[in-house]
All heavy atoms as a GROMACS GRO file, in nm:
protein
  585
    1MET      N    1  -0.169   1.600  -1.227
    1MET     CA    2  -0.117   1.610  -1.357
    1MET      C    3  -0.005   1.507  -1.365
    1MET      O    4   0.084   1.504  -1.282
    1MET     CB    5  -0.065   1.753  -1.383
    1MET     CG    6   0.017   1.761  -1.504
    1MET     SD    7   0.104   1.916  -1.543
    1MET     CE    8   0.012   2.043  -1.467
    2PRO      N    9   0.000   1.428  -1.469
    2PRO     CA   10   0.107   1.327  -1.487
    2PRO      C   11   0.242   1.396  -1.512
    2PRO      O   12   0.246   1.497  -1.583
    2PRO     CB   13   0.067   1.248  -1.612
    2PRO     CG   14  -0.077   1.281  -1.638
    2PRO     CD   15  -0.104   1.415  -1.580
    3ILE      N   16   0.342   1.342  -1.453
    3ILE     CA   17   0.481   1.397  -1.471
    3ILE      C   18   0.571   1.275  -1.498
    3ILE      O   19   0.546   1.167  -1.451
    3ILE     CB   20   0.528   1.482  -1.357
    3ILE    CG1   21   0.527   1.403  -1.226
    3ILE    CG2   22   0.443   1.606  -1.338
    3ILE    CD1   23   0.582   1.476  -1.104
    4PRO      N   24   0.686   1.302  -1.560
    4PRO     CA   25   0.782   1.194  -1.588
    4PRO      C   26   0.829   1.127  -1.458
    4PRO      O   27   0.849   1.198  -1.359
    4PRO     CB   28   0.894   1.261  -1.663
    4PRO     CG   29   0.840   1.393  -1.714
    4PRO     CD   30   0.733   1.427  -1.613
    5PRO      N   31   0.856   0.993  -1.466
    5PRO     CA   32   0.910   0.926  -1.344
    5PRO      C   33   1.033   0.985  -1.284
    5PRO      O   34   1.048   0.988  -1.165
    5PRO     CB   35   0.938   0.782  -1.395
    5PRO     CG   36   0.847   0.772  -1.516
    5PRO     CD   37   0.838   0.906  -1.579
    6GLU      N   38   1.116   1.043  -1.371
    6GLU     CA   39   1.241   1.109  -1.324
    6GLU      C   40   1.211   1.229  -1.233
    6GLU      O   41   1.278   1.246  -1.129
    6GLU     CB   42   1.330   1.153  -1.437
    6GLU     CG   43   1.380   1.039  -1.526
    6GLU     CD   44   1.280   0.998  -1.636
    6GLU    OE1   45   1.174   1.062  -1.653
    6GLU    OE2   46   1.310   0.903  -1.708
    7LEU      N   47   1.108   1.300  -1.269
    7LEU     CA   48   1.068   1.416  -1.189
    7LEU      C   49   1.006   1.373  -1.057
    7LEU      O   50   1.030   1.428  -0.952
    7LEU     CB   51   0.974   1.511  -1.265
    7LEU     CG   52   0.934   1.632  -1.190
    7LEU    CD1   53   1.048   1.713  -1.144
    7LEU    CD2   54   0.840   1.718  -1.282
    8VAL      N   55   0.925   1.265  -1.063
    8VAL     CA   56   0.867   1.206  -0.940
    8VAL      C   57   0.979   1.169  -0.848
    8VAL      O   58   0.973   1.201  -0.725
    8VAL     CB   59   0.773   1.085  -0.974
    8VAL    CG1   60   0.737   1.020  -0.851
    8VAL    CG2   61   0.660   1.131  -1.057
    9ALA      N   62   1.080   1.108  -0.896
    9ALA     CA   63   1.189   1.062  -0.810
    9ALA      C   64   1.261   1.180  -0.752
    9ALA      O   65   1.296   1.184  -0.630
    9ALA     CB   66   1.296   0.979  -0.889
   10LEU      N   67   1.281   1.285  -0.827
   10LEU     CA   68   1.350   1.408  -0.775
   10LEU      C   69   1.263   1.473  -0.666
   10LEU      O   70   1.316   1.518  -0.556
   10LEU     CB   71   1.376   1.510  -0.890
   10LEU     CG   72   1.489   1.476  -0.983
   10LEU    CD1   73   1.487   1.576  -1.101
   10LEU    CD2   74   1.622   1.482  -0.905
   11LEU      N   75   1.135   1.483  -0.688
   11LEU     CA   76   1.046   1.546  -0.589
   11LEU      C   77   1.042   1.460  -0.462
   11LEU      O   78   1.043   1.514  -0.348
   11LEU     CB   79   0.908   1.565  -0.648
   11LEU     CG   80   0.897   1.671  -0.756
   11LEU    CD1   81   0.757   1.664  -0.817
   11LEU    CD2   82   0.924   1.806  -0.697
   12ARG      N   83   1.037   1.328  -0.473
   12ARG     CA   84   1.035   1.241  -0.354
   12ARG      C   85   1.164   1.262  -0.275
   12ARG      O   86   1.171   1.266  -0.154
   12ARG     CB   87   1.015   1.100  -0.398
   12ARG     CG   88   0.874   1.074  -0.438
   12ARG     CD   89   0.847   0.931  -0.466
   12ARG     NE   90   0.709   0.906  -0.497
   12ARG     CZ   91   0.656   0.807  -0.564
   12ARG    NH1   92   0.739   0.712  -0.611
   12ARG    NH2   93   0.527   0.798  -0.587
   13TRP      N   94   1.277   1.262  -0.347
   13TRP     CA   95   1.407   1.287  -0.284
   13TRP      C   96   1.412   1.420  -0.208
   13TRP      O   97   1.455   1.425  -0.095
   13TRP     CB   98   1.522   1.285  -0.389
   13TRP     CG   99   1.648   1.327  -0.326
   13TRP    CD1  100   1.738   1.244  -0.260
   13TRP    CD2  101   1.706   1.460  -0.322
   13TRP    NE1  102   1.844   1.320  -0.220
   13TRP    CE2  103   1.830   1.452  -0.260
   13TRP    CE3  104   1.664   1.584  -0.373
   13TRP    CZ2  105   1.910   1.568  -0.232
   13TRP    CZ3  106   1.744   1.692  -0.354
   13TRP    CH2  107   1.862   1.684  -0.287
   14HIS      N  108   1.354   1.524  -0.270
   14HIS     CA  109   1.346   1.655  -0.209
   14HIS      C  110   1.267   1.650  -0.074
   14HIS      O  111   1.306   1.709   0.023
   14HIS     CB  112   1.287   1.761  -0.305
   14HIS     CG  113   1.290   1.896  -0.256
   14HIS    ND1  114   1.204   1.947  -0.165
   14HIS    CD2  115   1.375   1.993  -0.285
   14HIS    CE1  116   1.231   2.072  -0.140
   14HIS    NE2  117   1.338   2.107  -0.210
   15VAL      N  118   1.156   1.581  -0.081
   15VAL     CA  119   1.071   1.575   0.040
   15VAL      C  120   1.146   1.493   0.149
   15VAL      O  121   1.142   1.530   0.269
   15VAL     CB  122   0.934   1.506   0.009
   15VAL    CG1  123   0.863   1.477   0.141
   15VAL    CG2  124   0.850   1.597  -0.080
   16VAL      N  125   1.215   1.386   0.116
   16VAL     CA  126   1.285   1.308   0.215
   16VAL      C  127   1.401   1.396   0.277
   16VAL      O  128   1.421   1.399   0.393
   16VAL     CB  129   1.346   1.179   0.156
   16VAL    CG1  130   1.445   1.113   0.247
   16VAL    CG2  131   1.233   1.083   0.125
   17ARG      N  132   1.476   1.465   0.189
   17ARG     CA  133   1.583   1.543   0.234
   17ARG      C  134   1.547   1.670   0.311
   17ARG      O  135   1.608   1.702   0.409
   17ARG     CB  136   1.672   1.587   0.110
   17ARG     CG  137   1.790   1.675   0.137
   17ARG     CD  138   1.919   1.595   0.145
   17ARG     NE  139   2.028   1.656   0.210
   17ARG     CZ  140   2.087   1.769   0.177
   17ARG    NH1  141   2.048   1.838   0.077
   17ARG    NH2  142   2.190   1.808   0.242
   18PHE      N  143   1.444   1.739   0.258
   18PHE     CA  144   1.412   1.874   0.320
   18PHE      C  145   1.280   1.870   0.392
   18PHE      O  146   1.252   1.975   0.462
   18PHE     CB  147   1.411   1.980   0.208
   18PHE     CG  148   1.550   1.995   0.143
   18PHE    CD1  149   1.569   1.938   0.013
   18PHE    CD2  150   1.654   2.056   0.206
   18PHE    CE1  151   1.694   1.955  -0.050
   18PHE    CE2  152   1.773   2.070   0.149
   18PHE     CZ  153   1.795   2.021   0.018
   19GLY      N  154   1.198   1.769   0.369
   19GLY     CA  155   1.067   1.772   0.437
   19GLY      C  156   0.975   1.871   0.374
   19GLY      O  157   1.003   1.927   0.273
   20THR      N  158   0.865   1.898   0.447
   20THR     CA  159   0.769   2.000   0.402
   20THR      C  160   0.739   2.090   0.522
   20THR      O  161   0.764   2.054   0.635
   20THR     CB  162   0.642   1.935   0.351
   20THR    OG1  163   0.580   1.859   0.455
   20THR    CG2  164   0.661   1.845   0.228
   21GLU      N  165   0.675   2.203   0.494
   21GLU     CA  166   0.628   2.289   0.596
   21GLU      C  167   0.501   2.231   0.659
   21GLU      O  168   0.437   2.146   0.595
   21GLU     CB  169   0.603   2.429   0.537
   21GLU     CG  170   0.726   2.502   0.502
   21GLU     CD  171   0.819   2.531   0.618
   21GLU    OE1  172   0.778   2.589   0.715
   21GLU    OE2  173   0.934   2.481   0.613
   22PRO      N  174   0.457   2.278   0.770
   22PRO     CA  175   0.335   2.223   0.835
   22PRO      C  176   0.214   2.234   0.739
   22PRO      O  177   0.123   2.156   0.741
   22PRO     CB  178   0.323   2.302   0.957
   22PRO     CG  179   0.458   2.341   0.997
   22PRO     CD  180   0.531   2.362   0.864
   23ASP      N  181   0.212   2.337   0.655
   23ASP     CA  182   0.103   2.355   0.562
   23ASP      C  183   0.119   2.281   0.432
   23ASP      O  184   0.039   2.286   0.341
   23ASP     CB  185   0.078   2.503   0.535
   23ASP     CG  186   0.193   2.573   0.463
   23ASP    OD1  187   0.294   2.501   0.431
   23ASP    OD2  188   0.190   2.695   0.439
   24GLY      N  189   0.225   2.194   0.421
   24GLY     CA  190   0.242   2.113   0.306
   24GLY      C  191   0.331   2.171   0.197
   24GLY      O  192   0.365   2.100   0.100
   25ARG      N  193   0.378   2.290   0.211
   25ARG     CA  194   0.462   2.352   0.108
   25ARG      C  195   0.597   2.275   0.104
   25ARG      O  196   0.651   2.240   0.200
   25ARG     CB  197   0.496   2.499   0.134
   25ARG     CG  198   0.375   2.594   0.116
   25ARG     CD  199   0.416   2.733   0.142
   25ARG     NE  200   0.436   2.750   0.286
   25ARG     CZ  201   0.544   2.795   0.342
   25ARG    NH1  202   0.646   2.836   0.271
   25ARG    NH2  203   0.554   2.805   0.478
   26MET      N  204   0.645   2.256  -0.017
   26MET     CA  205   0.774   2.188  -0.042
   26MET      C  206   0.888   2.286  -0.046
   26MET      O  207   1.000   2.248  -0.012
   26MET     CB  208   0.770   2.104  -0.174
   26MET     CG  209   0.677   1.984  -0.163
   26MET     SD  210   0.670   1.892  -0.318
   26MET     CE  211   0.841   1.855  -0.345
   27PHE      N  212   0.863   2.403  -0.106
   27PHE     CA  213   0.973   2.498  -0.128
   27PHE      C  214   0.944   2.614  -0.037
   27PHE      O  215   0.837   2.668  -0.020
   27PHE     CB  216   0.973   2.534  -0.272
   27PHE     CG  217   0.991   2.414  -0.360
   27PHE    CD1  218   0.881   2.364  -0.433
   27PHE    CD2  219   1.120   2.352  -0.372
   27PHE    CE1  220   0.900   2.249  -0.514
   27PHE    CE2  221   1.129   2.239  -0.449
   27PHE     CZ  222   1.023   2.189  -0.522
   28ARG      N  223   1.057   2.663   0.020
   28ARG     CA  224   1.052   2.769   0.118
   28ARG      C  225   1.180   2.854   0.108
   28ARG      O  226   1.274   2.808   0.055
   28ARG     CB  227   1.026   2.724   0.258
   28ARG     CG  228   1.135   2.622   0.303
   28ARG     CD  229   1.095   2.553   0.434
   28ARG     NE  230   1.183   2.443   0.463
   28ARG     CZ  231   1.163   2.316   0.427
   28ARG    NH1  232   1.063   2.289   0.348
   28ARG    NH2  233   1.246   2.225   0.461
   29THR      N  234   1.174   2.971   0.165
   29THR     CA  235   1.292   3.054   0.174
   29THR      C  236   1.388   3.001   0.277
   29THR      O  237   1.354   2.912   0.352
   29THR     CB  238   1.263   3.205   0.211
   29THR    OG1  239   1.204   3.205   0.343
   29THR    CG2  240   1.157   3.266   0.113
   30ALA      N  241   1.509   3.060   0.280
   30ALA     CA  242   1.613   3.013   0.373
   30ALA      C  243   1.561   3.022   0.521
   30ALA      O  244   1.602   2.946   0.606
   30ALA     CB  245   1.738   3.097   0.354
   31ARG      N  246   1.467   3.116   0.544
   31ARG     CA  247   1.419   3.133   0.677
   31ARG      C  248   1.285   3.060   0.697
   31ARG      O  249   1.214   3.078   0.802
   31ARG     CB  250   1.398   3.285   0.709
   31ARG     CG  251   1.525   3.354   0.710
   31ARG     CD  252   1.504   3.495   0.758
   31ARG     NE  253   1.606   3.581   0.702
   31ARG     CZ  254   1.596   3.709   0.685
   31ARG    NH1  255   1.487   3.776   0.707
   31ARG    NH2  256   1.694   3.780   0.633
   32GLY      N  257   1.243   2.979   0.609
   32GLY     CA  258   1.123   2.899   0.618
   32GLY      C  259   0.997   2.972   0.571
   32GLY      O  260   0.889   2.917   0.582
   33GLY      N  261   1.006   3.085   0.509
   33GLY     CA  262   0.892   3.166   0.469
   33GLY      C  263   0.848   3.116   0.327
   33GLY      O  264   0.906   3.035   0.263
   34MET      N  265   0.736   3.179   0.281
   34MET     CA  266   0.685   3.150   0.153
   34MET      C  267   0.775   3.218   0.047
   34MET      O  268   0.826   3.322   0.065
   34MET     CB  269   0.543   3.203   0.144
   34MET     CG  270   0.442   3.131   0.226
   34MET     SD  271   0.276   3.189   0.199
   34MET     CE  272   0.248   3.114   0.036
   35VAL      N  273   0.789   3.150  -0.068
   35VAL     CA  274   0.871   3.203  -0.177
   35VAL      C  275   0.782   3.309  -0.242
   35VAL      O  276   0.671   3.278  -0.287
   35VAL     CB  277   0.916   3.094  -0.274
   35VAL    CG1  278   0.984   3.153  -0.394
   35VAL    CG2  279   0.996   2.992  -0.207
   36GLN      N  280   0.833   3.429  -0.245
   36GLN     CA  281   0.760   3.539  -0.305
   36GLN      C  282   0.789   3.551  -0.456
   36GLN      O  283   0.898   3.514  -0.501
   36GLN     CB  284   0.791   3.672  -0.238
   36GLN     CG  285   0.764   3.672  -0.090
   36GLN     CD  286   0.618   3.660  -0.058
   36GLN    OE1  287   0.536   3.718  -0.125
   36GLN    NE2  288   0.581   3.577   0.037
   37GLU      N  289   0.697   3.607  -0.534
   37GLU     CA  290   0.716   3.618  -0.673
   37GLU      C  291   0.843   3.696  -0.707
   37GLU      O  292   0.915   3.667  -0.803
   37GLU     CB  293   0.593   3.687  -0.733
   37GLU     CG  294   0.597   3.697  -0.884
   37GLU     CD  295   0.470   3.758  -0.940
   37GLU    OE1  296   0.373   3.767  -0.872
   37GLU    OE2  297   0.483   3.803  -1.057
   38SER      N  298   0.875   3.798  -0.630
   38SER     CA  299   0.992   3.880  -0.653
   38SER      C  300   1.122   3.802  -0.645
   38SER      O  301   1.228   3.845  -0.702
   38SER     CB  302   0.992   3.996  -0.555
   38SER     OG  303   0.996   3.955  -0.424
   39GLY      N  304   1.126   3.688  -0.572
   39GLY     CA  305   1.246   3.617  -0.554
   39GLY      C  306   1.276   3.518  -0.666
   39GLY      O  307   1.383   3.470  -0.683
   40TYR      N  308   1.176   3.487  -0.757
   40TYR     CA  309   1.195   3.390  -0.859
   40TYR      C  310   1.306   3.440  -0.962
   40TYR      O  311   1.382   3.363  -1.008
   40TYR     CB  312   1.068   3.365  -0.936
   40TYR     CG  313   0.967   3.284  -0.862
   40TYR    CD1  314   0.840   3.328  -0.829
   40TYR    CD2  315   0.999   3.153  -0.822
   40TYR    CE1  316   0.747   3.257  -0.762
   40TYR    CE2  317   0.907   3.075  -0.749
   40TYR     CZ  318   0.783   3.131  -0.722
   40TYR     OH  319   0.693   3.055  -0.654
   41GLY      N  320   1.298   3.568  -0.997
   41GLY     CA  321   1.396   3.614  -1.096
   41GLY      C  322   1.536   3.599  -1.051
   41GLY      O  323   1.626   3.560  -1.127
   42GLU      N  324   1.567   3.625  -0.927
   42GLU     CA  325   1.702   3.616  -0.872
   42GLU      C  326   1.748   3.467  -0.878
   42GLU      O  327   1.856   3.440  -0.925
   42GLU     CB  328   1.707   3.670  -0.732
   42GLU     CG  329   1.843   3.659  -0.669
   42GLU     CD  330   1.845   3.714  -0.525
   42GLU    OE1  331   1.760   3.803  -0.493
   42GLU    OE2  332   1.921   3.658  -0.445
   43VAL      N  333   1.664   3.380  -0.831
   43VAL     CA  334   1.697   3.241  -0.826
   43VAL      C  335   1.715   3.189  -0.967
   43VAL      O  336   1.800   3.115  -1.004
   43VAL     CB  337   1.585   3.158  -0.751
   43VAL    CG1  338   1.613   3.012  -0.762
   43VAL    CG2  339   1.594   3.203  -0.602
   44TRP      N  340   1.617   3.230  -1.059
   44TRP     CA  341   1.628   3.182  -1.198
   44TRP      C  342   1.755   3.226  -1.263
   44TRP      O  343   1.823   3.149  -1.336
   44TRP     CB  344   1.503   3.236  -1.272
   44TRP     CG  345   1.496   3.175  -1.411
   44TRP    CD1  346   1.526   3.236  -1.530
   44TRP    CD2  347   1.462   3.040  -1.441
   44TRP    NE1  348   1.507   3.142  -1.632
   44TRP    CE2  349   1.469   3.021  -1.584
   44TRP    CE3  350   1.424   2.930  -1.363
   44TRP    CZ2  351   1.439   2.903  -1.648
   44TRP    CZ3  352   1.393   2.807  -1.428
   44TRP    CH2  353   1.404   2.795  -1.561
   45ALA      N  354   1.802   3.356  -1.239
   45ALA     CA  355   1.922   3.401  -1.301
   45ALA      C  356   2.042   3.322  -1.250
   45ALA      O  357   2.133   3.286  -1.331
   45ALA     CB  358   1.944   3.546  -1.267
   46ARG      N  359   2.042   3.284  -1.126
   46ARG     CA  360   2.153   3.200  -1.070
   46ARG      C  361   2.151   3.060  -1.130
   46ARG      O  362   2.257   3.006  -1.164
   46ARG     CB  363   2.150   3.193  -0.919
   46ARG     CG  364   2.197   3.321  -0.850
   46ARG     CD  365   2.212   3.296  -0.704
   46ARG     NE  366   2.114   3.213  -0.644
   46ARG     CZ  367   2.046   3.233  -0.534
   46ARG    NH1  368   2.069   3.348  -0.463
   46ARG    NH2  369   1.955   3.152  -0.488
   47ALA      N  370   2.033   3.009  -1.143
   47ALA     CA  371   2.023   2.873  -1.198
   47ALA      C  372   2.069   2.865  -1.349
   47ALA      O  373   2.140   2.776  -1.382
   47ALA     CB  374   1.877   2.822  -1.190
   48ARG      N  375   2.033   2.969  -1.426
   48ARG     CA  376   2.078   2.978  -1.561
   48ARG      C  377   2.226   2.978  -1.564
   48ARG      O  378   2.296   2.912  -1.649
   48ARG     CB  379   2.025   3.099  -1.630
   48ARG     CG  380   1.881   3.092  -1.673
   48ARG     CD  381   1.843   3.220  -1.746
   48ARG     NE  382   1.879   3.210  -1.881
   48ARG     CZ  383   1.963   3.291  -1.947
   48ARG    NH1  384   2.014   3.397  -1.881
   48ARG    NH2  385   1.995   3.279  -2.070
   49GLY      N  386   2.291   3.055  -1.474
   49GLY     CA  387   2.441   3.068  -1.471
   49GLY      C  388   2.501   2.938  -1.436
   49GLY      O  389   2.615   2.909  -1.478
   50ASP      N  390   2.434   2.858  -1.354
   50ASP     CA  391   2.488   2.728  -1.314
   50ASP      C  392   2.484   2.623  -1.425
   50ASP      O  393   2.569   2.527  -1.425
   50ASP     CB  394   2.414   2.671  -1.193
   50ASP     CG  395   2.444   2.749  -1.064
   50ASP    OD1  396   2.542   2.828  -1.061
   50ASP    OD2  397   2.368   2.732  -0.968
   51VAL      N  398   2.392   2.631  -1.516
   51VAL     CA  399   2.371   2.520  -1.606
   51VAL      C  400   2.395   2.552  -1.753
   51VAL      O  401   2.418   2.458  -1.834
   51VAL     CB  402   2.232   2.457  -1.597
   51VAL    CG1  403   2.208   2.404  -1.454
   51VAL    CG2  404   2.120   2.553  -1.630
   52LEU      N  405   2.398   2.677  -1.794
   52LEU     CA  406   2.410   2.717  -1.932
   52LEU      C  407   2.558   2.750  -1.958
   52LEU      O  408   2.633   2.799  -1.877
   52LEU     CB  409   2.320   2.829  -1.967
   52LEU     CG  410   2.174   2.806  -1.957
   52LEU    CD1  411   2.092   2.939  -1.996
   52LEU    CD2  412   2.127   2.689  -2.043
   53SER      N  413   2.595   2.726  -2.086
   53SER     CA  414   2.736   2.767  -2.127
   53SER      C  415   2.740   2.921  -2.130
   53SER      O  416   2.632   2.984  -2.142
   53SER     CB  417   2.765   2.711  -2.266
   53SER     OG  418   2.683   2.773  -2.362
   54PRO      N  419   2.854   2.985  -2.141
   54PRO     CA  420   2.860   3.128  -2.147
   54PRO      C  421   2.785   3.183  -2.273
   54PRO      O  422   2.720   3.282  -2.265
   54PRO     CB  423   3.012   3.154  -2.167
   54PRO     CG  424   3.072   3.045  -2.085
   54PRO     CD  425   2.988   2.923  -2.121
   55GLY      N  426   2.792   3.106  -2.390
   55GLY     CA  427   2.720   3.154  -2.503
   55GLY      C  428   2.570   3.145  -2.482
   55GLY      O  429   2.496   3.234  -2.523
   56GLU      N  430   2.525   3.038  -2.420
   56GLU     CA  431   2.385   3.028  -2.399
   56GLU      C  432   2.335   3.125  -2.302
   56GLU      O  433   2.230   3.181  -2.309
   56GLU     CB  434   2.354   2.885  -2.345
   56GLU     CG  435   2.372   2.772  -2.452
   56GLU     CD  436   2.368   2.634  -2.391
   56GLU    OE1  437   2.406   2.621  -2.268
   56GLU    OE2  438   2.333   2.540  -2.460
   57LEU      N  439   2.413   3.150  -2.200
   57LEU     CA  440   2.378   3.249  -2.093
   57LEU      C  441   2.367   3.385  -2.154
   57LEU      O  442   2.275   3.465  -2.109
   57LEU     CB  443   2.489   3.251  -1.983
   57LEU     CG  444   2.459   3.326  -1.863
   57LEU    CD1  445   2.328   3.278  -1.794
   57LEU    CD2  446   2.575   3.318  -1.761
   58ALA      N  447   2.451   3.421  -2.253
   58ALA     CA  448   2.436   3.553  -2.321
   58ALA      C  449   2.316   3.565  -2.407
   58ALA      O  450   2.276   3.671  -2.443
   58ALA     CB  451   2.566   3.586  -2.395
   59SER      N  452   2.262   3.448  -2.447
   59SER     CA  453   2.145   3.446  -2.539
   59SER      C  454   2.016   3.467  -2.458
   59SER      O  455   2.016   3.483  -2.335
   59SER     CB  456   2.142   3.315  -2.615
   59SER     OG  457   2.094   3.214  -2.537
   60LYS      N  458   1.906   3.464  -2.534
   60LYS     CA  459   1.773   3.468  -2.469
   60LYS      C  460   1.715   3.335  -2.426
   60LYS      O  461   1.613   3.325  -2.378
   60LYS     CB  462   1.674   3.533  -2.564
   60LYS     CG  463   1.702   3.679  -2.594
   60LYS     CD  464   1.602   3.741  -2.680
   60LYS     CE  465   1.630   3.887  -2.713
   60LYS     NZ  466   1.526   3.945  -2.792
   61LEU      N  467   1.804   3.230  -2.444
   61LEU     CA  468   1.759   3.091  -2.404
   61LEU      C  469   1.716   3.085  -2.262
   61LEU      O  470   1.794   3.117  -2.169
   61LEU     CB  471   1.871   2.996  -2.432
   61LEU     CG  472   1.842   2.850  -2.395
   61LEU    CD1  473   1.734   2.795  -2.487
   61LEU    CD2  474   1.973   2.765  -2.410
   62ALA      N  475   1.588   3.053  -2.240
   62ALA     CA  476   1.531   3.035  -2.104
   62ALA      C  477   1.555   3.157  -2.019
   62ALA      O  478   1.586   3.148  -1.899
   62ALA     CB  479   1.595   2.908  -2.039
   63LYS      N  480   1.545   3.272  -2.072
   63LYS     CA  481   1.566   3.398  -2.001
   63LYS      C  482   1.463   3.404  -1.888
   63LYS      O  483   1.495   3.462  -1.780
   63LYS     CB  484   1.553   3.516  -2.099
   63LYS     CG  485   1.609   3.637  -2.046
   63LYS     CD  486   1.758   3.634  -2.051
   63LYS     CE  487   1.818   3.777  -2.034
   63LYS     NZ  488   1.960   3.774  -2.032
   64ARG      N  489   1.345   3.357  -1.912
   64ARG     CA  490   1.237   3.354  -1.806
   64ARG      C  491   1.189   3.210  -1.793
   64ARG      O  492   1.200   3.132  -1.893
   64ARG     CB  493   1.118   3.439  -1.846
   64ARG     CG  494   1.150   3.580  -1.894
   64ARG     CD  495   1.034   3.642  -1.966
   64ARG     NE  496   1.001   3.561  -2.087
   64ARG     CZ  497   0.900   3.578  -2.169
   64ARG    NH1  498   0.809   3.667  -2.138
   64ARG    NH2  499   0.883   3.508  -2.277
   65PRO      N  500   1.139   3.169  -1.679
   65PRO     CA  501   1.085   3.030  -1.668
   65PRO      C  502   0.983   3.000  -1.778
   65PRO      O  503   0.980   2.888  -1.825
   65PRO     CB  504   1.022   3.032  -1.528
   65PRO     CG  505   1.103   3.128  -1.446
   65PRO     CD  506   1.131   3.242  -1.552
   66TYR      N  507   0.898   3.096  -1.818
   66TYR     CA  508   0.803   3.074  -1.917
   66TYR      C  509   0.864   3.033  -2.050
   66TYR      O  510   0.804   2.959  -2.127
   66TYR     CB  511   0.717   3.196  -1.936
   66TYR     CG  512   0.607   3.186  -2.035
   66TYR    CD1  513   0.497   3.112  -2.006
   66TYR    CD2  514   0.622   3.237  -2.172
   66TYR    CE1  515   0.386   3.098  -2.104
   66TYR    CE2  516   0.522   3.224  -2.263
   66TYR     CZ  517   0.403   3.150  -2.226
   66TYR     OH  518   0.313   3.136  -2.324
   67ASP      N  519   0.984   3.078  -2.069
   67ASP     CA  520   1.051   3.048  -2.199
   67ASP      C  521   1.081   2.899  -2.215
   67ASP      O  522   1.108   2.857  -2.332
   67ASP     CB  523   1.182   3.130  -2.213
   67ASP     CG  524   1.156   3.277  -2.217
   67ASP    OD1  525   1.052   3.318  -2.263
   67ASP    OD2  526   1.247   3.354  -2.173
   68LEU      N  527   1.079   2.823  -2.111
   68LEU     CA  528   1.105   2.677  -2.124
   68LEU      C  529   1.009   2.618  -2.218
   68LEU      O  530   1.044   2.521  -2.294
   68LEU     CB  531   1.094   2.614  -1.986
   68LEU     CG  532   1.201   2.657  -1.885
   68LEU    CD1  533   1.178   2.586  -1.753
   68LEU    CD2  534   1.342   2.634  -1.934
   69ARG      N  535   0.886   2.658  -2.224
   69ARG     CA  536   0.790   2.601  -2.314
   69ARG      C  537   0.833   2.613  -2.453
   69ARG      O  538   0.816   2.525  -2.536
   69ARG     CB  539   0.655   2.676  -2.296
   69ARG     CG  540   0.587   2.649  -2.168
   69ARG     CD  541   0.451   2.715  -2.168
   69ARG     NE  542   0.374   2.664  -2.274
   69ARG     CZ  543   0.262   2.720  -2.323
   69ARG    NH1  544   0.219   2.828  -2.268
   69ARG    NH2  545   0.204   2.669  -2.424
   70HIS      N  546   0.893   2.728  -2.495
   70HIS     CA  547   0.926   2.757  -2.632
   70HIS      C  548   1.066   2.701  -2.669
   70HIS      O  549   1.090   2.674  -2.786
   70HIS     CB  550   0.919   2.900  -2.660
   70HIS     CG  551   0.788   2.961  -2.622
   70HIS    ND1  552   0.673   2.923  -2.689
   70HIS    CD2  553   0.748   3.046  -2.519
   70HIS    CE1  554   0.567   2.993  -2.637
   70HIS    NE2  555   0.614   3.060  -2.535
   71ALA      N  556   1.158   2.687  -2.568
   71ALA     CA  557   1.292   2.649  -2.599
   71ALA      C  558   1.307   2.501  -2.578
   71ALA      O  559   1.414   2.442  -2.609
   71ALA     CB  560   1.393   2.720  -2.507
   72ALA      N  561   1.210   2.430  -2.527
   72ALA     CA  562   1.214   2.282  -2.505
   72ALA      C  563   1.325   2.245  -2.402
   72ALA      O  564   1.366   2.137  -2.404
   72ALA     CB  565   1.223   2.205  -2.633
   73VAL      N  566   1.366   2.344  -2.325
   73VAL     CA  567   1.472   2.317  -2.223
   73VAL      C  568   1.418   2.217  -2.119
   73VAL      O  569   1.499   2.135  -2.067
   73VAL     CB  570   1.515   2.448  -2.154
   73VAL    CG1  571   1.601   2.422  -2.041
   73VAL    CG2  572   1.584   2.540  -2.254
   74SER      N  573   1.290   2.222  -2.094
   74SER     CA  574   1.234   2.135  -1.994
   74SER      C  575   1.233   1.990  -2.029
   74SER      O  576   1.214   1.899  -1.944
   74SER     CB  577   1.094   2.177  -1.954
   74SER     OG  578   1.010   2.181  -2.064
   75THR      N  579   1.252   1.960  -2.158
   75THR     CA  580   1.253   1.821  -2.205
   75THR      C  581   1.401   1.773  -2.214
   75THR      O  582   1.427   1.661  -2.243
   75THR     CB  583   1.180   1.803  -2.334
   75THR    OG1  584   1.228   1.884  -2.432
   75THR    CG2  585   1.032   1.834  -2.312
   0.00000   0.00000   0.00000
């Protein structure tokens, strides 16, 4: 799937900095395990707190990763 050049650069940087698992996975838990579905919510909540203003954080803006499609946050 085509992605913007800026994202390609970020992904390449991530691979250089962190490498991949032997099975090719790019993202892993702190202990090297597979990222489980239950962990996404916790990480997503922290990421929202890091990048959104207090007002945005209190709103429904990007409350779930799926919401990015509707809020145009990903662009």
